[in-house]
N, C-alpha and C positions, 0 to 999 in steps of 0.2 A: 182935614183928616178923613172925612167921608170920601172925598175924591181920591185920596191916596188909597183907601181901602178898596174903592171901586177899581182903581188901576191894578191893584194887586189881584183882585178877584178876576178881572179881565185877563191879566197875564196868566193866571192859573188856569182859567177856562181855555185860553188859547193853547197853553201847554198840554192840557188834557186832550183838546181836539187834535193836536199834532200827534200826541201819543196814540190816540184812538185811530187816527189815519194810518199811522205806522203799523199798528197791530192789525188793522183791517187789510192794509197792503200786504203784510206778511202772510196773513191767512189766505188772501186771494192768490198769492204766489204759490202757497202750499196746495191750495185747491187745484190751481192750473197744473201744477206738477203732478198731482194725483190723477187728474183727468188724463194727462199725457201718458202717465205710467199705466193707467187703466187701458188706454188705447193700445199701448205696446203689448200689454198682457193679453188683450183680446186678440191681437194679431198673432201672438205666440200660441194661444189656445187654438186658433184657426189652423195655424201651421201644423201643430201637433195632431189635430183632428184629421187633417188631410193625410199626414204621415200614417196615422192609425188606420185610416180607411185603405190606404195603399198597402199597408202590411196585411190587413184583413183580406184584401183581394189576392195578394200573393199567397197567403196561407190557404185560401180556397183553391188556388191553382196547384199548389204543392200537394194538398190533400187529394185533388183529382188525379194528379200524376201518380201519387202513391197508390190510389185505388186501382188505376190502370195497371201499374206495375204489379200489384198483388194479383190482379186478375190474370195477367200474363204469366206470372210465376206459377199460379195454380194450374193454368192450362199446361205449362211446361211440365210441372210435376205429374199431372194426370197422364200426359203423353209419355213421359219417362216410365211411369208405372205400367202403362199399357204395353210399351215396348218391352219392358223387363218381363212381364207376364208372357208375352209372345216368345221371347228369347228362351225363357225357362221351359215353356211348352215345346218349343223346337228341340231343345236339348233332350227333354224327356222322350220325345218321338224318335230322335236319332239314337238315343241310348237303347230304346226298345228295338229299333230296326237292327242295330249292331248286335244286340243279344240274339235276335232271331236269326241273323246271318251267321253268327258264331255257332248257333245250334245246328243250322243247316250244314255248315262246313264240317262240324264235328260228326254229324250223322253221315255225311258223304264219306268222310275219312274212315269212319267206323265201317261203313258198308264196303268201301274199297279194301280196307284191311281184311274184312271177313272174306271177300271174294278172293283176295290174294292168298289168304291163309287156308281157305277151303280147297283151293286148287292144288295146294302142295301136298 
């Protein structure tokens, strides 16, 4: 009976060892899968970081292009404003010259009229 009890205990211990091995093997597989998943995630993080850096570089380029464009636009606006001021000044000068010429012509016409009228 003691031998039979010993056999039962040994079978139970063997069953427990087999169960423990099975659990350990399952945990080992989960750990290995986790390690592989982590490696994949690390690679994905590296890829995303490279993409972020590329986007940051491109953003810097776009900001520089925008700054250059704004500078050029400001220069164009300044040139346009200067040209417009010169144009207005030219128109004012020409208007004054026209007025002066009209006054001279009117004076000459009046003088000619007076000469013609006084001769009669």
